[in-house]
DOKOL-227023 format. One line per 2 residues: number of its first residue (from 1); their letters; for each residue x, y, z of C-alpha. Coordinates in nm, 3 decimals. Example, Ala and Ser with C-alpha at 12.3 -4.5 7.8 and 13.67 -1.06 7.14 Angstrom:
1) as) 1.230,-0.450,0.780 | 1.367,-0.106,0.714
% end
This chain:
1) xx) -6.286,-7.246,1.133 | -6.200,-6.874,1.078
3) xx) -6.152,-6.756,0.710 | -5.761,-6.715,0.705
5) xx) -5.764,-6.624,0.332 | -5.957,-6.309,0.381
7) xx) -5.723,-6.209,0.661 | -5.423,-6.246,0.472
9) xx) -5.565,-6.061,0.173 | -5.649,-5.754,0.393
11) xx) -5.322,-5.774,0.551 | -5.134,-5.779,0.214
13) xx) -5.357,-5.463,0.110 | -5.260,-5.280,0.421
15) xx) -4.884,-5.355,0.371 | -4.903,-5.237,0.021
17) xx) -5.087,-4.915,0.117 | -4.821,-4.859,0.390
19) xx) -4.540,-4.903,0.143 | -4.703,-4.670,-0.108
21) xx) -4.743,-4.412,0.161 | -4.381,-4.453,0.291
23) xx) -4.244,-4.423,-0.062 | -4.462,-4.115,-0.134
25) xx) -4.359,-3.956,0.193 | -3.988,-4.031,0.123
27) xx) -4.014,-3.881,-0.215 | -4.187,-3.571,-0.085
29) xx) -3.914,-3.533,0.179 | -3.646,-3.594,-0.068
31) xx) -3.773,-3.313,-0.308 | -3.783,-3.081,-0.008
33) xx) -3.426,-3.148,0.111 | -3.240,-3.243,-0.203
35) xx) -2.981,-2.970,-0.338 | -3.170,-2.744,-0.575
37) xx) -3.032,-2.704,-0.925 | -2.881,-2.349,-0.945
39) xx) -2.859,-2.140,-1.265 | -2.510,-2.039,-1.375
41) xx) -2.438,-1.662,-1.398 | -2.114,-1.606,-1.597
43) xx) -1.931,-1.278,-1.568 | -1.642,-1.189,-1.791
45) xx) -1.408,-0.975,-1.613 | -1.065,-0.792,-1.612
47) xx) -0.770,-0.941,-1.432 | -0.729,-0.645,-1.215
49) xx) -1.053,-0.718,-1.028 | -1.001,-1.095,-1.018
51) xx) -0.645,-1.107,-0.901 | -0.726,-0.876,-0.583
53) xx) -0.966,-1.134,-0.439 | -1.260,-0.889,-0.455
55) xx) -1.470,-1.097,-0.689 | -1.463,-1.384,-0.424
57) xx) -1.629,-1.160,-0.170 | -1.885,-1.031,-0.425
59) xx) -1.959,-1.404,-0.530 | -2.015,-1.506,-0.162
61) xx) -2.245,-1.221,-0.087 | -2.451,-1.239,-0.404
63) xx) -2.503,-1.610,-0.371 | -2.606,-1.577,-0.011
65) xx) -2.887,-1.337,-0.103 | -2.976,-1.525,-0.426
67) xx) -2.921,-1.894,-0.360 | -3.083,-1.987,-0.702
69) xx) -2.768,-1.870,-0.875 | -2.405,-1.975,-0.906
71) xx) -2.180,-1.701,-1.008 | -1.858,-1.781,-1.225
73) xx) -1.599,-1.540,-1.328 | -1.384,-1.555,-1.648
75) xx) -1.088,-1.345,-1.587 | -0.903,-1.180,-1.904
77) xx) -0.796,-0.837,-2.011 | -1.072,-0.600,-2.096
79) xx) -1.039,-0.686,-2.472 | -1.078,-1.045,-2.440
81) xx) -1.334,-1.015,-2.167 | -1.551,-0.815,-2.425
83) xx) -1.479,-1.060,-2.702 | -1.589,-1.345,-2.472
85) xx) -1.934,-1.166,-2.420 | -1.969,-1.104,-2.782
87) xx) -1.941,-1.467,-2.860 | -2.239,-1.538,-2.617
89) xx) -2.013,-1.703,-2.356 | -2.088,-1.455,-2.072
91) xx) -2.395,-1.278,-1.927 | -2.233,-0.957,-1.838
93) xx) -1.897,-0.790,-1.815 | -1.691,-0.608,-1.560
95) xx) -1.428,-0.381,-1.735 | -1.246,-0.058,-1.704
97) xx) -1.195,0.091,-2.054 | -1.457,0.340,-2.139
99) xx) -1.376,0.360,-2.521 | -1.398,-0.007,-2.558
101) xx) -1.726,-0.021,-2.347 | -1.884,0.236,-2.582
103) xx) -1.792,0.019,-2.889 | -1.944,-0.284,-2.718
105) xx) -2.267,-0.109,-2.673 | -2.264,0.079,-2.999
107) xx) -2.249,-0.264,-3.177 | -2.554,-0.375,-2.992
109) xx) -2.397,-0.615,-2.757 | -2.431,-0.435,-2.438
111) xx) -2.686,-0.261,-2.234 | -2.729,-0.095,-1.899
113) xx) -2.362,0.017,-1.826 | -2.319,0.102,-1.451
115) xx) -2.015,0.254,-1.299 | -1.965,0.092,-0.965
117) xx) -1.602,0.162,-0.849 | -1.288,0.335,-0.932
119) xx) -0.918,0.352,-0.825 | -0.600,0.476,-0.994
121) xx) -0.316,0.352,-1.196 | 0.043,0.411,-1.069
123) xx) 0.391,0.396,-1.224 | 0.593,0.149,-1.026
125) xx) 0.975,0.071,-1.063 | 1.295,-0.046,-0.911
127) xx) 1.372,0.066,-0.554 | 1.592,0.383,-0.546
129) xx) 1.406,0.514,-0.860 | 1.726,0.511,-1.090
131) xx) 1.555,0.737,-1.352 | 1.458,1.008,-1.085
133) xx) 1.095,1.023,-1.184 | 0.955,1.049,-0.835
135) xx) 0.746,1.366,-0.807 | 0.682,1.394,-1.167
137) xx) 0.351,1.362,-1.340 | 0.286,1.028,-1.527
139) xx) 0.345,1.198,-1.877 | 0.667,1.360,-1.771
141) xx) 0.790,1.045,-1.593 | 0.725,0.822,-1.901
143) xx) 0.932,1.074,-2.128 | 1.213,1.055,-1.871
145) xx) 1.200,0.679,-1.857 | 1.216,0.674,-2.247
147) xx) 1.515,0.908,-2.224 | 1.701,0.682,-1.986
149) xx) 1.586,0.372,-2.181 | 1.747,0.502,-2.503
151) xx) 2.067,0.532,-2.319 | 2.035,0.184,-2.190
153) xx) 1.972,0.284,-1.838 | 1.601,0.203,-1.803
155) xx) 1.340,-0.058,-1.936 | 0.973,-0.020,-1.958
157) xx) 0.725,-0.332,-1.942 | 0.388,-0.300,-2.106
159) xx) 0.097,-0.534,-2.059 | 0.067,-0.536,-2.428
161) xx) -0.279,-0.726,-2.416 | -0.525,-0.473,-2.518
163) xx) -0.652,-0.477,-2.145 | -0.794,-0.168,-1.970
165) xx) -0.441,-0.095,-1.819 | -0.271,-0.139,-2.157
167) xx) -0.547,0.116,-2.319 | -0.463,0.353,-2.029
169) xx) -0.084,0.320,-2.090 | -0.141,0.396,-2.478
171) xx) -0.343,0.696,-2.392 | -0.050,0.828,-2.169
173) xx) 0.190,0.778,-2.426 | -0.034,0.961,-2.687
175) xx) -0.023,1.248,-2.440 | 0.360,1.260,-2.490
177) xx) 0.315,1.333,-2.858 | 0.533,1.023,-2.949
179) xx) 0.449,0.750,-3.165 | 0.404,0.435,-2.965
181) xx) 0.474,0.222,-3.279 | 0.806,0.384,-3.319
183) xx) 0.879,0.361,-2.938 | 0.840,-0.019,-2.939
185) xx) 1.139,-0.040,-3.204 | 1.381,0.204,-3.014
187) xx) 1.702,0.029,-2.909 | 1.816,0.034,-2.535
189) xx) 2.167,0.200,-2.587 | 2.394,-0.041,-2.756
191) xx) 2.244,-0.351,-2.607 | 2.084,-0.475,-2.914
193) xx) 1.747,-0.504,-2.759 | 1.463,-0.263,-2.708
195) xx) 1.410,-0.061,-2.377 | 1.032,-0.116,-2.448
197) xx) 0.905,-0.471,-2.362 | 0.549,-0.612,-2.422
199) xx) 0.458,-0.890,-2.170 | 0.139,-0.995,-2.346
201) xx) 0.000,-1.100,-2.013 | -0.210,-1.013,-1.701
203) xx) -0.127,-0.758,-1.441 | 0.053,-1.002,-1.185
205) xx) 0.265,-1.171,-1.463 | 0.347,-0.821,-1.598
207) xx) 0.454,-0.694,-1.243 | 0.656,-0.999,-1.197
209) xx) 0.834,-0.943,-1.533 | 0.902,-0.578,-1.459
211) xx) 1.043,-0.690,-1.104 | 1.281,-0.951,-1.268
213) xx) 1.415,-0.692,-1.503 | 1.424,-0.390,-1.267
215) xx) 1.192,-0.208,-1.507 | 0.920,0.037,-1.479
217) xx) 0.546,-0.046,-1.564 | 0.193,0.090,-1.531
219) xx) -0.013,-0.094,-1.280 | -0.357,-0.062,-1.122
221) xx) -0.309,0.033,-0.745 | -0.502,-0.273,-0.621
223) xx) -0.323,-0.549,-0.791 | 0.013,-0.379,-0.710
225) xx) -0.064,-0.366,-0.336 | -0.192,-0.736,-0.356
227) xx) 0.135,-0.848,-0.496 | 0.361,-0.653,-0.252
229) xx) 0.159,-0.800,0.033 | 0.205,-1.147,-0.110
231) xx) 0.585,-1.088,-0.162 | 0.585,-1.145,-0.524
233) xx) 0.752,-0.819,-0.611 | 0.985,-0.562,-0.480
235) xx) 0.886,-0.283,-0.700 | 0.798,0.054,-0.537
237) xx) 0.566,0.327,-0.627 | 0.749,0.592,-0.844
239) xx) 0.471,0.801,-0.977 | 0.152,0.839,-0.763
241) xx) -0.221,0.854,-0.865 | -0.402,1.155,-0.997
243) xx) -0.642,1.283,-1.259 | -0.446,1.135,-1.547
245) xx) -0.435,0.791,-1.398 | -0.789,0.745,-1.306
247) xx) -0.923,0.387,-1.346 | -1.295,0.351,-1.364
249) xx) -1.482,0.009,-1.332 | -1.824,-0.061,-1.498
251) xx) -2.067,-0.340,-1.536 | -2.239,-0.389,-1.865
253) xx) -2.507,-0.647,-1.923 | -2.520,-0.843,-2.243
255) xx) -2.806,-0.742,-2.472 | -3.095,-0.997,-2.427
257) xx) -3.140,-1.003,-2.822 | -2.771,-1.102,-2.874
259) xx) -2.721,-1.332,-2.574 | -2.817,-1.696,-2.625
261) xx) -2.797,-1.770,-2.261 | -3.134,-1.577,-2.142
263) xx) -2.964,-1.461,-1.831 | -3.071,-1.082,-1.862
265) xx) -3.284,-1.082,-1.539 | -3.023,-1.238,-1.338
267) xx) -2.750,-1.015,-1.483 | -2.957,-0.715,-1.385
269) xx) -2.995,-0.839,-1.044 | -2.620,-0.861,-1.000
271) xx) -2.562,-0.518,-1.136 | -2.811,-0.376,-0.887
273) xx) -2.636,-0.572,-0.614 | -2.300,-0.390,-0.719
275) xx) -2.464,-0.057,-0.701 | -2.648,-0.135,-0.359
277) xx) -2.567,0.051,-0.036 | -2.425,-0.269,0.121
279) xx) -2.175,-0.356,-0.173 | -2.070,-0.011,-0.193
281) xx) -2.008,0.016,0.171 | -1.801,-0.329,0.146
283) xx) -1.596,-0.167,-0.142 | -1.524,0.140,0.074
285) xx) -1.316,-0.073,0.318 | -1.202,-0.365,0.116
287) xx) -0.834,-0.434,0.156 | -0.787,-0.172,0.431
289) xx) -0.707,-0.433,0.717 | -0.498,-0.667,0.502
291) xx) -0.311,-0.404,0.292 | -0.329,-0.092,0.509
293) xx) -0.516,0.074,0.227 | -0.845,0.034,0.047
295) xx) -0.805,-0.125,-0.295 | -1.124,0.040,-0.456
297) xx) -1.331,0.350,-0.406 | -1.711,0.304,-0.431
299) xx) -1.862,0.535,-0.710 | -2.232,0.548,-0.621
301) xx) -2.182,0.756,-0.284 | -1.973,1.013,-0.502
303) xx) -2.284,1.109,-0.676 | -2.390,1.285,-0.345
305) xx) -2.113,1.539,-0.401 | -2.156,1.634,-0.766
307) xx) -1.893,1.925,-0.748 | -1.601,1.714,-0.622
309) xx) -1.294,1.659,-0.836 | -1.351,1.277,-0.858
311) xx) -1.706,1.341,-1.010 | -1.560,1.587,-1.255
313) xx) -1.278,1.356,-1.353 | -1.514,1.055,-1.394
315) xx) -1.751,1.255,-1.601 | -1.471,1.384,-1.826
317) xx) -1.309,1.048,-1.872 | -1.542,0.757,-1.807
319) xx) -1.897,0.925,-1.890 | -2.026,0.860,-2.243
321) xx) -2.211,1.130,-2.413 | -2.257,1.305,-2.067
323) xx) -2.391,0.991,-1.884 | -2.258,0.676,-1.749
325) xx) -2.501,0.500,-1.986 | -2.677,0.707,-2.264
327) xx) -3.043,0.651,-2.286 | -3.034,0.462,-2.622
329) xx) -2.823,0.184,-2.447 | -3.079,0.139,-2.158
331) xx) -3.308,-0.164,-2.160 | -3.552,-0.242,-1.878
333) xx) -3.315,-0.057,-1.643 | -3.570,0.000,-1.366
335) xx) -3.435,0.233,-1.100 | -3.061,0.160,-1.177
337) xx) -2.997,0.528,-1.259 | -3.075,0.835,-1.058
% end
């Protein structure tokens, strides 16, 4: 009679071995195919970049080339964007207020500032230009709007939020020689209210408030065109762009010794991506098809024409001690600067 006990034992061993092989292979395949955990790169940024949609394009392109990262944006005015980074809640900032950017680096919070784009601010207002500022420079236009405001025939809406746009507006008022603190309290004719209104809000909300009140305001051209295209506002351009209304966008990486998140290398990768030929070429045409005009101008190609007006304006208004990033604020910057 055959030994069935030995046969059953061998069969059980083979089944167990097969199961082990199957489980091991399954685990190996699952490890290969399961979604990989991504590191989160957090960018604190100004609303004038976020509201145009360009950051969605940058996110998609960066993540396609760097699938190990997930990019998240926190949209605020420049002042709040900087404070978010100083608290350690962001890895880098994208902002447009050189004086605030310098202070961020001087206090040890930021390194490796890189200019990557520019456009312009414009003054927009009601159709028909009731104050007659068309054709004037921005400073002359603001003086005219104030004059009309004092007689109760014009209103001005300010961001009032310490954003890059608000900082530029305050600089323009300073050029008039007037005190902004006094301007804010000036009555609008006999109405009992003031002709100067502070929105305390982002660019889109400020444009909508100006639209509701038939008022003038300062806006970056990109957010203005986006809102016109979307039908949010009927305001028209009253004072065009120029040297006094230059708007320069920079990226600054959070200093590794001040940032608890440990994302310095990833942040530098993102800044290098912004300055790359591919991204600069994208910025050159972004918005052209949808808005009939590009929303941003790439900065890096301008460096090939050092004698151009734009380069001169940027150097005068947005360089810090003669450089986009003075050497004392550079840290493991590699080939970021020419």
